C-alpha positions, 0 to 999 in steps of 0.5 A: 238624145233619148226621146221618150214616147208620152204618157197622160197623167204624168209630168217628169222631167228626167235631167241628167239621167245618166253620163254618157262619157262615164257608163255608155249608152249601153247601160243608159238605153236599159235602164230607159227601157226598163223605166218606160215600160213600168210607166206604160205597165201602170198606164195599161198602154201597149209598149212599143219596140224598143227601137222607138223609144230612143231618137238620138242615143247620147242621152239627152233629157226626158220630158213625160208631158200629161197630154198622151196620145196612148188614152186606152178604154181601160184607162178611161173606163177608171178616169169616169169610174173614180168620179162616180165615187168622188160624185157620191161623196159631193155635199149636192143633192142626191138628185142632182147627183144623179142626173150630173151622173146620167150626163157625165155616163152618156158623156162618156158613150158619145166619146167613143175613143175619143179622151175627155177634154175641153174640146170633146165636150165642146163638141158634145155639146153642140151636138145635143143642140144639134139633136134639138135640146132646149138651150136648158137642158144643155146648159145643164149637160154643160154644168156637170161636165165643167164639174167632172173635168174639172175634178180631171183638173180640166179648166172648161169654160163656154159661154151659153146663154141662159134661157129666158123662160116665162113660166106659163100663167093661169087665171083664178078663175082656172085654178079654181075651177081645179080646187072644184074638180078635187072636191068633186073628185074621181071615178071611183075615188074615196071620200078621204082620198077628195079630201087628201087631194084638195088639201094637196092642192091648195098647199101647193098654191096657197104656200108655194112649195115645191113638189119634194118639199111637200112631200118631206112636210111631217106634222112636227113642221106646221105650227096651227097656232102660229099659223106658219109652216116649216120647210125644213131643209128645202132646195140648196138645203135652206129653210124657211118659214110660210104663213099660212093662209086662213083657207088651208088652215082646215084641209092640212089639220085634217091631214095632219089629224091622228098623226104624231109629230114626226109622221108625213102630213103627206104620207103614202104620197110620192114624187109620180103619185103626187104629179098624177093626182094635179094632172088628173083633177085638170085634164078632168075639169079641160084645163092643160099644162097644171103640174105641182110647178104651175102651181107654184107659178100660181102663187107668185103671179098672184102675190106679184098681182096683189103688189108684194115686194118682189123680195118677199115673194124671193124668200117665201119661195125660197129663191137664191138669186132675185133675178130668178124671182123676178121673172114672174113680173114679166108673167103679170107686168102690172107694173109696165101697165100702171106706167101705159096707166100713166100716160093716159093720164096725162093724154086726157088732163 
């Protein structure tokens, strides 16, 4: 019988390779050894001595399974490199692709000489948890690894608890203090800086727009006559319309004045500078934990407190899943307060 050592990537069953009674065992051994040599060269694996190729010289069936202990560092590097090229071609947001590759690359470094598979991926997630990674971060790593292993033809499915963290709550008085600080400005700021920063804060607070959506906003995306703001290709590459509140009409018109339709409303800002404007103004008026996404939370909680239908809020925020929007019901549980108030009325009647 012939036992050819296994290689990754092959599931070839060699049936009746040679009839030992017609050609001789020596010829059979030579052909089988040649085949093994070529396969080993393709996989960049070391070829063991010829004597180890055969457990039985009678040339039984040969099987080359996909799983193998012969998994070299070169083969592993090629696998990750191929995935990088595949990821570049995926229809994903550029930031998502960059984050996913960071995850896969960190997994690659952690593996050492071990092979990437469902077992080591699960061990890697356990390692992250032991290092104090938050559940939301571990979930992100899981999604990235699942995509990578799927590309390798490996099924990876693990039950992870989806973290349910309530967004921070900030009162209307706190946000008004932030807007007032934008009016006052920061040290050595010019009048146009103050005007732009106030418009920036108001746009976040009164539209619930995401930071990148705001930075992509062009003059043509705002219809002042109809009082509508058009978010083009927002998160998930979805478009949506947001009605404009009276309070932000004048600040937005001021930012659009003198610009062509194709120009950015907040030209000159990037993700980092927009973040720093909000956080510095918040710090100047004694507020902690406020950043652009916090103002999006504020927009949502204000609508909930005013009794706006949750599905309308979902549409305004651009959430794909209603459960994502429903979390704001717990941030401002007016519906729960109303239920308890009903009990108080019954007890006094």
